[in-house]
Legacy VTK file of the C-alpha trace (Angstrom):
# vtk DataFile Version 3.0
C-alpha trace
ASCII
DATASET POLYDATA
POINTS 133 float
2.573 2.367 19.253
4.501 4.850 21.268
7.152 6.898 19.418
5.919 6.207 16.131
6.895 8.471 13.170
4.900 8.458 10.027
6.283 9.992 6.786
3.738 10.843 4.193
5.001 10.865 0.429
4.014 10.774 -3.084
5.451 8.572 -5.924
8.963 9.884 -6.167
9.345 9.835 -2.238
8.180 6.315 -2.191
10.486 5.128 -4.762
13.467 6.766 -2.777
12.379 4.514 0.265
11.321 1.473 -1.772
13.973 -0.951 0.095
12.241 0.006 3.390
8.806 -0.417 2.053
9.920 -3.861 0.456
11.324 -4.811 3.855
8.012 -4.310 5.579
6.185 -6.238 2.886
8.633 -9.161 3.331
8.243 -9.410 6.818
4.395 -9.024 6.723
4.227 -11.893 4.447
7.106 -14.148 5.664
4.807 -16.288 8.049
1.898 -18.563 7.495
0.021 -18.862 5.284
1.933 -16.851 2.695
5.786 -17.826 3.453
7.003 -15.205 1.033
10.776 -15.529 0.623
13.262 -12.515 0.339
13.559 -13.307 -3.470
9.713 -13.282 -3.883
9.386 -10.036 -2.010
12.139 -8.454 -4.187
10.252 -9.672 -7.415
6.855 -8.307 -5.924
8.558 -4.727 -5.734
10.195 -4.705 -9.207
7.252 -3.033 -10.657
6.865 -0.720 -7.650
8.376 2.395 -9.463
5.660 2.049 -12.193
2.979 1.785 -9.943
4.350 4.844 -7.923
3.925 6.697 -11.210
0.206 6.226 -11.408
-2.295 9.115 -10.835
-2.971 9.824 -7.251
-0.401 7.661 -5.751
0.311 8.211 -2.107
2.443 6.470 0.447
2.996 6.481 4.120
5.954 4.769 6.048
5.761 4.294 9.879
9.162 4.113 11.769
9.511 3.163 15.510
11.403 5.458 18.089
14.584 3.792 16.835
13.856 4.660 13.217
13.074 1.117 12.129
10.282 0.568 9.553
7.335 -0.975 11.257
4.492 -0.334 8.744
3.393 1.178 5.557
0.506 1.803 3.120
0.458 2.824 -0.296
-2.186 3.291 -2.995
-3.506 4.967 -5.919
-6.596 6.041 -7.819
-8.297 3.352 -9.627
-8.159 4.200 -13.312
-11.148 5.090 -15.357
-12.826 1.830 -16.770
-10.820 -0.315 -14.098
-11.897 -3.915 -13.944
-11.553 -3.733 -10.245
-15.212 -4.450 -9.529
-15.301 -7.407 -12.119
-18.678 -8.935 -12.524
-20.643 -6.265 -10.401
-22.830 -3.620 -12.013
-24.268 -0.427 -11.059
-22.976 3.337 -10.674
-20.779 2.218 -7.596
-18.742 -0.123 -9.976
-18.025 2.507 -12.774
-14.637 4.222 -12.075
-13.884 7.644 -13.314
-10.334 7.768 -12.234
-11.082 10.009 -9.338
-13.762 8.299 -7.264
-11.901 5.138 -5.552
-8.553 4.822 -3.845
-6.913 1.429 -3.795
-5.173 1.213 -0.439
-2.584 -1.580 0.359
-1.519 -1.355 3.921
1.169 -3.768 5.558
2.583 -4.087 9.192
5.537 -5.650 10.503
4.614 -8.680 12.679
2.809 -10.748 10.221
-0.513 -10.719 8.465
-3.180 -9.385 10.606
-0.822 -7.499 12.767
-3.692 -4.967 13.535
-1.931 -3.490 16.633
0.914 -2.325 14.166
-1.427 -1.060 11.318
-2.840 -4.230 9.905
-2.032 -6.246 6.990
-4.679 -6.695 4.246
-4.239 -7.582 0.323
-6.073 -4.588 -0.695
-9.177 -2.487 0.018
-10.798 0.452 -1.515
-12.154 3.623 -0.206
-13.741 6.512 -1.563
-11.213 9.648 -2.175
-12.227 13.237 -2.554
-12.493 14.419 -6.222
-9.117 16.205 -5.789
-7.449 12.708 -5.930
-5.799 13.077 -2.659
-6.493 10.772 0.459
LINES 1 134
133 0 1 2 3 4 5 6 7 8 9 10 11 12 13 14 15 16 17 18 19 20 21 22 23 24 25 26 27 28 29 30 31 32 33 34 35 36 37 38 39 40 41 42 43 44 45 46 47 48 49 50 51 52 53 54 55 56 57 58 59 60 61 62 63 64 65 66 67 68 69 70 71 72 73 74 75 76 77 78 79 80 81 82 83 84 85 86 87 88 89 90 91 92 93 94 95 96 97 98 99 100 101 102 103 104 105 106 107 108 109 110 111 112 113 114 115 116 117 118 119 120 121 122 123 124 125 126 127 128 129 130 131 132
């Protein structure tokens, strides 16, 4: 996307732009098959300040040339002993609080708007031992 500005931030910065992040979420899930209402999007972000306080939390907010939010992603490290991998076994499924980063990216234009950053429920990716992504 031409003219895209991406702002990287930690938890406190993300809480400061929470309404912009909530707006991207609301638009991404407004259509089929989710049909999330504004009230539901607001409810989904009620616990955001708590999430933003988790270890290793990072966020990015993309804005178009006019300054309008068009995409975002945020996430944090999975906690030691997390049940994220529920039912699976082996070393890959044992979280130590540093190994896996839970990433939640959303883009305006609806679910699957890959050209604008995509929109997936969640995915995990391996982060460095420093806890940054």
